[in-house]
C-alpha positions in Angstrom: 227.7 218.8 74.8 229.9 216.7 72.2 233.1 215.5 72.9 234.9 218.0 70.8 233.3 221.0 72.7 234.2 219.1 75.9 237.7 219.0 75.1 237.8 222.6 73.8 236.3 223.7 77.4 233.6 225.6 75.7 231.6 225.5 78.9 234.6 226.5 81.1 235.6 229.3 78.9 232.5 231.3 79.4 232.2 230.4 83.0 235.8 231.9 83.9 235.2 235.0 81.7 231.8 236.0 83.2 230.9 234.0 86.3 234.1 232.7 88.3 234.7 234.9 91.3 231.3 236.6 91.0 229.0 233.9 92.4 227.5 234.1 95.8 229.6 231.2 96.9 233.2 231.4 95.7 235.1 228.2 95.3 238.7 229.0 96.9 239.8 225.4 96.9 238.8 222.2 95.1 240.4 218.9 93.9 238.0 216.6 92.3 238.3 214.0 89.8 235.7 212.1 87.4 236.3 209.6 84.5 237.1 212.3 82.0 238.1 215.4 84.1 240.1 216.7 87.0 239.3 220.0 88.7 241.6 222.0 90.7 241.1 225.3 92.5 243.4 227.1 94.9 243.6 230.7 95.9 246.1 233.5 97.3 246.0 237.1 98.1 248.3 239.7 96.7 248.6 243.5 97.0 246.7 245.3 94.3 250.1 246.7 92.8 251.1 243.0 92.2 248.1 242.1 90.1 249.6 243.0 86.7 252.7 241.1 87.4 250.9 238.0 88.5 248.5 238.2 85.5 251.7 238.3 83.2 251.7 234.4 82.8 249.0 231.8 83.4 251.0 229.7 85.7 249.9 229.4 89.4 251.7 231.9 91.8 251.0 229.6 94.8 250.7 225.8 94.6 248.4 223.5 96.9 250.6 222.5 99.8 252.7 225.6 99.7 252.6 228.8 101.8 253.6 227.5 105.0 256.2 229.2 107.5 259.8 228.5 106.7 263.3 229.9 106.5 265.5 230.9 103.5 269.3 230.2 104.0 272.0 232.3 102.4 275.5 231.4 101.5 277.2 233.4 104.3 275.2 231.3 107.0 272.5 233.6 107.6 268.7 232.6 107.6 265.6 234.5 107.4 262.1 233.4 108.8 259.5 233.8 106.2 255.9 233.4 107.2 254.7 232.2 103.9 257.8 230.2 103.0 259.0 232.6 100.5 259.1 236.3 99.7 257.1 236.4 96.5 254.4 238.4 98.1 251.6 235.8 97.5 249.8 235.0 100.9 247.9 231.6 101.0 244.1 231.7 101.8 243.9 228.0 102.2 246.5 226.0 103.9 246.8 222.3 102.9 247.8 220.4 106.0 249.8 217.1 105.1 251.2 214.7 107.6 252.8 212.1 105.2 250.2 209.4 105.6 250.8 209.1 109.5 247.8 211.3 110.2 244.7 212.3 108.2 245.3 215.4 106.1 243.0 218.3 105.9 242.7 221.9 104.7 242.3 225.1 106.7 240.9 228.6 105.8 243.1 231.5 106.8 243.0 232.0 110.5 242.9 236.0 110.0 239.9 235.7 107.8 238.0 233.5 110.4 239.1 235.9 113.2 238.0 238.9 111.2 234.5 237.8 110.9 234.5 235.9 114.3 233.4 232.7 112.7 232.3 229.8 114.6 233.3 226.3 113.4 230.9 223.4 113.4 233.2 220.6 112.4 230.4 218.0 112.3 228.6 219.9 109.5 231.8 221.2 108.1 230.7 225.0 108.1 231.8 228.1 109.7 229.1 230.5 110.8 228.9 234.3 111.6 226.1 236.0 113.6 223.9 238.5 111.8 222.7 241.7 113.6 219.6 239.5 114.7 221.9 236.8 116.3 221.0 234.3 113.6 223.5 232.1 112.1 224.8 233.0 108.7 227.0 230.2 106.8 230.2 231.9 105.6 232.5 228.8 104.7 231.5 225.4 103.6 234.0 222.6 103.7 234.3 219.1 102.6 237.7 217.2 102.2 237.8 218.0 98.5 236.0 221.6 98.3 236.0 225.0 100.2 233.4 227.7 99.3 233.3 231.1 101.0 230.3 233.4 100.8 231.3 236.3 98.4 229.9 239.1 100.6 232.3 238.1 103.6 235.2 237.4 101.3 235.0 240.8 99.7 234.7 242.7 102.8 237.7 241.0 104.1 239.7 241.8 100.9 238.5 245.3 101.1 239.4 245.7 104.9 243.0 244.4 104.0 243.4 246.3 100.6 244.2 243.0 99.2 243.1 241.1 95.8 242.4 237.5 95.5 243.8 235.5 92.6 241.6 232.4 92.0 243.8 229.7 90.3 242.1 227.1 88.2 243.4 224.0 86.4 241.0 221.8 84.4 242.4 218.6 82.8 240.2 216.5 80.5 241.0 213.5 78.2 239.5 211.3 75.7 240.2 207.6 74.6 239.9 208.9 70.9 242.7 210.1 68.9 242.7 213.6 67.4 242.1 212.1 64.1 239.2 209.9 65.4 237.7 213.1 66.9 238.2 215.3 63.8 240.2 217.7 65.8 243.7 219.4 65.3 246.2 220.4 68.1 245.2 223.7 69.7 247.1 226.0 71.8 246.2 229.6 73.0 247.5 232.0 75.5 244.9 234.8 76.6 245.3 237.7 78.7 242.4 239.9 79.8 242.2 242.8 82.3 240.9 240.5 85.2 242.2 237.0 84.2 244.6 235.0 82.2 244.8 231.5 80.9 246.3 229.0 78.6 244.4 226.3 76.8 245.6 223.3 74.8 244.6 220.1 73.2 247.1 217.7 72.3 248.8 214.3 72.4 251.0 213.9 75.5 254.3 212.0 74.5 254.7 208.9 76.6 251.1 208.6 77.6 250.3 205.0 77.7 246.8 205.2 79.3 244.3 204.2 76.5 241.6 206.4 78.1 243.9 209.3 77.6 245.0 209.3 73.8 243.9 213.0 73.6 244.6 215.5 76.5 243.3 218.9 77.1 244.1 221.5 79.6 242.7 224.9 80.6 244.7 226.4 83.3 245.0 230.1 84.6 244.0 232.6 87.2 241.3 235.4 87.9 241.2 238.5 90.1 238.7 239.0 92.8 238.4 242.6 94.2 237.1 243.6 97.5 234.0 245.5 98.2 234.1 249.0 96.7 231.6 250.6 99.2 233.0 248.7 102.3 233.6 250.6 105.6 233.9 249.4 109.1 230.5 249.3 110.8 231.2 251.9 113.4 231.1 254.5 110.6 228.1 253.3 108.8 225.9 251.5 111.3 223.5 254.5 111.7 223.1 255.5 108.3 222.7 251.9 107.0 220.0 251.0 109.6 216.5 250.3 108.6 213.5 251.2 110.7 209.9 249.9 110.4 206.6 251.6 111.1 204.4 250.2 113.8 200.8 250.8 114.6 200.5 253.3 117.5 196.7 254.0 117.4 193.7 254.7 115.2 192.4 258.0 113.6 189.0 259.6 113.5 188.1 257.4 110.8 189.2 254.3 112.6 192.2 253.7 110.3 195.3 252.6 111.7 198.0 255.1 112.6 201.7 253.9 112.0 205.0 255.6 113.0 208.4 254.8 112.7 210.5 253.1 115.6 213.6 255.5 114.6 214.7 257.1 117.9 215.9 260.1 116.0 212.4 260.7 115.0 210.7 260.4 118.2 209.9 262.8 121.1 211.5 262.5 124.5 211.4 264.2 127.9 214.0 266.8 126.7 212.0 268.4 124.0 213.3 266.4 121.2 210.8 266.2 118.1 207.9 267.7 120.1 205.1 266.9 117.6 206.0 263.3 117.2 204.9 260.3 119.0 207.0 259.8 122.3 209.9 257.1 122.6 207.6 255.4 125.4 204.5 255.0 123.1 203.4 251.5 123.8 203.1 249.3 120.7 200.8 246.0 121.2 201.5 242.5 119.8 199.8 239.3 119.7 201.2 237.0 122.4 202.0 234.5 119.8 205.0 236.6 119.0 206.9 234.9 121.7 206.6 231.4 120.2 209.8 231.9 118.3 211.8 232.6 121.4 210.2 230.0 123.6 210.8 227.4 120.9 214.5 228.0 120.8 215.7 228.1 124.6 219.2 227.3 123.6 219.4 230.8 122.0 216.9 233.0 123.5 215.9 233.7 127.1 212.5 235.1 128.2 212.5 236.7 131.5 210.2 239.0 133.5 210.2 242.2 131.4 213.2 241.1 129.2 214.1 239.2 126.2 217.5 238.0 125.6 219.3 236.6 122.5 222.4 235.1 124.7 224.4 237.9 125.2 224.1 239.3 121.9 221.0 241.6 122.1 218.2 242.3 124.5 214.6 243.8 124.5 212.7 245.4 127.1 209.1 244.4 127.0 205.8 244.2 129.0 205.1 240.5 129.2 203.0 241.2 132.4 200.1 242.2 130.3 197.3 239.5 130.4 196.2 239.8 126.7 199.2 241.2 124.7 203.1 241.7 124.8 203.8 245.4 124.7 206.9 247.0 123.8 207.8 250.9 123.7 208.2 252.3 120.1 211.7 253.4 120.6 212.8 250.1 122.0 211.7 248.3 118.9 214.2 250.6 117.0 217.1 248.8 118.9 216.2 245.5 117.2 217.7 244.5 113.8 215.6 245.2 111.0 215.0 241.5 110.2 213.6 241.2 113.9 211.6 244.3 113.5 209.8 242.8 110.5 209.1 239.7 112.7 207.4 241.7 115.5 205.5 243.8 113.0 203.9 240.7 111.7 202.3 240.3 115.0 201.6 244.0 115.5 197.9 244.9 116.8 196.0 247.9 117.3 196.7 249.4 120.8 194.2 248.2 123.5 194.5 250.1 126.6 197.9 250.7 128.2 200.9 248.9 129.5 200.4 246.7 132.4 200.2 248.2 136.0 203.6 246.3 136.6 205.2 247.7 133.7 203.8 251.2 134.5 205.2 251.1 138.0 208.5 249.8 137.1 209.4 251.8 133.9 207.6 255.2 134.7 207.5 255.4 138.4 210.6 253.5 139.2 208.9 251.2 141.7 210.0 247.8 142.6 207.1 245.6 141.8 206.5 241.7 141.7 205.3 240.2 138.5 201.7 239.5 138.4 201.4 237.6 134.9 200.6 233.9 136.1 203.7 232.3 134.7 206.1 234.9 135.8 204.4 235.1 139.2 204.7 231.3 139.6 208.3 231.4 138.6 209.2 234.1 141.1 207.3 232.2 144.1 208.8 228.9 143.1 212.4 230.4 142.9 211.9 232.1 146.2 210.4 229.2 147.9 213.2 226.7 146.9 215.8 229.1 148.2 214.2 229.7 151.5 213.3 226.0 151.9 216.9 224.9 151.4 218.2 227.6 153.7 215.8 226.5 156.4 216.0 222.6 156.2 219.3 222.0 154.3 217.7 220.0 151.4 215.8 220.7 148.4 212.1 219.8 148.5 212.0 220.4 144.7 215.4 219.2 143.3 217.1 221.2 140.7 216.3 220.2 136.9 218.8 218.1 135.2 221.0 220.3 132.7 219.2 218.4 129.7 215.8 219.5 131.2 216.6 223.1 131.9 214.5 224.2 128.9 211.5 223.1 130.6 212.0 225.9 133.1 212.9 228.6 130.7 210.2 228.0 128.3 207.4 227.8 131.0 204.5 230.0 129.9 200.9 230.4 129.6 199.9 228.9 126.2 199.1 231.8 123.7 196.3 230.0 121.9 194.2 227.0 121.7 197.0 224.7 120.6 197.1 221.2 121.8 201.0 220.8 121.2 201.8 223.9 123.1 199.3 223.0 125.9 200.8 219.6 126.2 204.4 220.9 126.2 203.6 223.2 129.0 201.7 220.6 131.0 204.9 218.6 130.7 207.0 221.4 131.8 205.0 222.3 134.9 204.8 218.7 135.9 208.6 218.5 135.6 209.0 221.2 138.2 206.3 220.4 140.5 206.0 216.6 140.4 208.9 214.8 138.9 211.5 216.8 140.8 210.0 216.1 144.1 212.8 215.0 146.3 211.5 211.4 147.3 214.8 210.3 148.9 214.8 213.2 151.3 211.0 213.2 151.9 211.0 209.5 152.9 213.3 210.2 155.7 210.3 211.9 157.6 207.5 209.5 156.8 206.6 205.8 156.9 206.6 204.4 153.3 204.5 201.4 151.9 205.6 199.2 149.3 203.5 201.0 146.5 203.9 204.5 147.6 205.2 206.9 144.7 206.0 210.3 144.6 202.8 212.2 145.1 201.7 209.9 147.7 205.0 210.3 149.8 204.6 214.0 149.5 201.0 213.7 150.8 202.2 211.7 153.8 204.9 214.4 154.6 202.4 217.1 154.4 200.0 215.0 156.8 203.3 214.8 159.1 203.8 218.4 159.1 199.8 219.2 159.3 200.0 221.7 156.3 196.4 223.0 156.4 196.0 223.3 152.5 197.6 219.9 151.7 194.4 218.4 150.2 194.3 221.2 147.7 198.1 220.9 146.7 197.8 217.0 146.4 194.6 217.4 144.2 196.3 219.9 142.1 199.6 217.9 141.6 197.7 214.6 140.9 195.6 216.3 138.2 198.5 218.0 136.7 200.2 214.6 136.6 197.1 213.2 134.9 197.0 215.7 132.2 200.6 215.0 131.5 200.1 211.3 131.3 197.2 211.6 128.8 198.9 212.8 125.8 201.5 210.0 126.0 198.8 207.5 125.5 195.2 207.7 124.2 193.6 210.4 126.2 191.6 208.2 128.6 189.7 208.4 131.8 192.4 210.1 133.9 193.0 212.7 131.3 189.3 213.3 131.1 189.1 213.6 135.0 191.8 215.9 135.0 190.3 218.0 132.2 187.2 218.3 134.0 189.0 219.4 137.2 190.7 222.3 135.5 187.5 223.0 133.5 189.3 223.0 130.1 186.1 222.7 127.9 184.6 225.7 129.6 187.7 227.9 130.0 189.8 226.7 127.0 193.3 225.8 127.4 195.0 229.2 127.6 192.7 230.4 130.5 192.7 227.2 132.2 196.6 227.0 132.3 196.6 230.5 133.5 194.3 229.6 136.3 196.4 226.6 137.1 199.5 228.8 137.5 197.5 231.0 139.8 196.4 228.0 141.9 199.9 226.6 142.0 201.5 229.8 143.1 198.9 230.4 146.0 199.6 227.0 147.2 203.4 227.3 147.0 203.2 230.6 148.8 201.0 229.1 151.4 203.3 226.3 152.1 206.2 228.8 152.1 204.3 230.8 154.9 203.6 227.6 156.8 207.0 225.9 156.7 209.5 228.6 156.6 209.6 231.3 159.3 209.4 234.9 158.1 212.8 236.4 157.2 211.9 239.9 158.7 
């Protein structure tokens, strides 16, 4: 772009007319400056009935720094409080906070807008986020000291809900070190009014301007209207009709082809005669166990429990994770998930193979209380019960609670879904944390004679010798080999790792089955120690 086009704002004219206010991200505040241009944006909200009046001239109806609460004083001594400082009907969307150089200045986005969408502020990143229906973060506001952008969808929904219109104010100043004559230009001035915007544009010499870099000055200033969403309705009225439902594999036909059916509860059968020819709400749908990796890998957000998956307190899903080979979910329950989450689960959907686990059947169909029997879940239940009973009996913890920063090791503890070395190493680390690292050496030491080189497992072995626990050799052997598996990946996998690998028969069983058997052995030994050391509560 040549200098003449630059000063005539040929790029900005088209942008204002067609794109400004219609981009995915709308700039509602900006103050930036380069060697040849200064850019300013601001914004305000007005009632639709005021738009024609506001577009009556190109000047801004609200200026940066204005819009704060204040009073108006009358000659008779009366005063009136005004929420936005005056009564011209323009509401600020951005508040410019200035403290006269005594404190750092900053800008704020309308509190009502932030509350309307329940936005979370991440000050370190300079963003505000909302939660979508899956519980995932959606950026809504991006902020820097010189610029604020808002995602258009959220802004337009807010405007529609309040029956307001946003006016985007813009002011572009450009200059040149050349005179009009040197540029081959003449003075220009125009005032344009359209249905959606109004602006003035001029190119001239500013009287009294002594800056040699600004012999020619150009300005393009005005405002543009942004309307709210035309089809917006509060979610309580549109939630059902706007939801999407995926189809999942529920069986095979006579030709061996997969049979799919929707997870929409309204189209499924139930025990009360609804849709009698359709599959039942409780039709089991099978998934590869790798489906759980997403949830185990983000323990700050998701919590996997026996028969349940939770995304914080935002949503939950009943599931059968006691099945040894698959994760099973009832067809109707899948319909409770957000569509994005349904698509994720669908990518792991496999042909049904049998039925739900015996645990799931007893719990969900027969209404019986049944302990988990999936190895990791059974271990967790036994470990938790043992710790509680031990502390109640002896007044101290044999296994100390995990530190807060290590809690994820417990919440993500599971049987690896595949032969993945990283997942296996991570689970070895987690199990070692709760069984080896958290041994309460200080308390154990009070009951044994300690030699200078004694460490955690050795101290525990001496304690088990003192109390004459009959399965002590098996328990200590398991702990030592588990600890050797943990130490291996941290270095070059050497002799100790190889010895532990042979003990757990990794080559023959594979990592997933070997770790499952490790859980079974650990659970049996924990239960045995519990029965030996703690009297039955009955």
